[in-house]
N, C-alpha and C positions, 0 to 999 in steps of 0.2 A: 327635541324639546329638552330643556335643562330644568331640573327641579331641585328644591331643597325640601327636606322633611321637617315638619314641625311636630314634636311630640311633647307630652306633658302628663304628669299625674298630679292630683290635686291635694293629697293630704299625706301626712306622715304615717297614716294607717295603711296606705298603699305601698307597694314595693317597687323596687327598681325593675323587676321583671315586667311590670306594666309598660314601662317605656320600651324595654327590649322587644316585647311582643308587638307594640305599635311599629317600631322600626322594621322588624322582620316582615310584617304584613305590607308595609309601605314599599319596602325593597322588592318584594315579590310582585306587587302591583306595577311598579316602575319597570321591572324586567319584562312582564307580560305585555306592556304597552310601549316598549322601546323608548323609555324616558331615561335620560342620563341624570343620575343623582350627583349634584355638585357640592352638597353640604347638608348639615342638619342643625337645627336649633332645638334645644331641649330645656324645658323648665321643669324642675323637680319640686314636688310638694307645694305647688302654687295653683290656686283655683283659677278657672277661666271666667269666673263671675266678674273679675276685674281685669283691666288691661295692664295692670301693674305687674308685668312679668318681664324681667330683663331680656331674656332671649327672644321673646315675642317682639318686643320693641326693637331690638337689634335687627331682627328679620324684616320688620316693616321699613326701617331706615335703609337697610341693605337693598331692598327691592328697587330703590331709586337708582342703584348702580347698574341695573340692567344685566346682572350676571346670571339670573335665572328667570324662567318664564312661568313656573308653576310652584305653588306651595302645596305639597302633598301631606295630607293629614290622614290618620287612621279613620276617624269619623269627625264630622263637623263640630261636635261638642268639644273636641280637643282644641279647636281654634278659638271658640268663645261660647260662653253660656249666658251671654247678654246680647239681646237682639240689636240694640243700638250699636254696641261695639262691633258686632259681627258685620253689620251693614257699613259702618264707618270705615273699618279696616279693609273690607273687601273693596270698597270704592277707592281707597288709596292705592291698594295693590293693582286694581284695574287701571287706574290712571298711570301706573308705572309699567303697564303691560304684563302684569302677573295675574294668573288665575288660581283660585283655590280649588283643589280636587280632593275628594274623599275616596280613600281606597276601599271602603266598605259600603258606601252608599252610592248607588248608581243614579247620578243626577245629570239629566240631559242639559244640553245648551239651549233648548227651545223654551217656549213659554211655560210648559209644564215643569221645567226645571226651576223656574222662578218661584212657583208656588210650593214645590217640594222643599226647596232650600229655606223658604220662609217658615214652613211648617216645622222643619227640623230645628231651626233656630228657636222657634217658640217652644218646642218640646224640651230643648236643652235648658231654656230659662225656667220653664215650668218645673222640671226635675230639680233644678237648683233651689227653687222656691220651696218645694215640698221637703227637700232634704234639710234646708235651713230652718224651716218653719216659716209660715207666711208672715207673721208679725215681724220677726227678725229680718227677713228678706226686705220687706217694704221699708222698714226703718233704715236699713243700710243702703238701699238703692238710691242712685243719684238721678232723680227725675228732672227733666228740663223745667226751668221756671216758666210759668205761664203769664207772669206779670209783664206789663209793657215797659 
């Protein structure tokens, strides 16, 4: 299996060591599971609340080139803190033959993995909401239109 690592930290208050720690743990995971790392994508000081992350978008585009089979993240909240974005981009990756794997969260491929992944996505969005303040979060969220 060939993988790329996606790492990010979300604010200027966090440090570069945050990314270095993510990379180190992802590399250790890859080594333990005989996964070959072929590259990495790193977004610095960018929140996963939005998909407006240059390296993230480049990774999604590059997935169509079939040069890697796995996107390895430290934890799923590095991939996204928005449930809709998480589902949308995992579907695009899946269509391109790429799977998202968390180095720190043991998520099975079975039915229980589906529910665990959904819960982790929900927890990440909840955490983002609590950190931002619910009012600010709801005002800045892009909810789909319900009009016909």
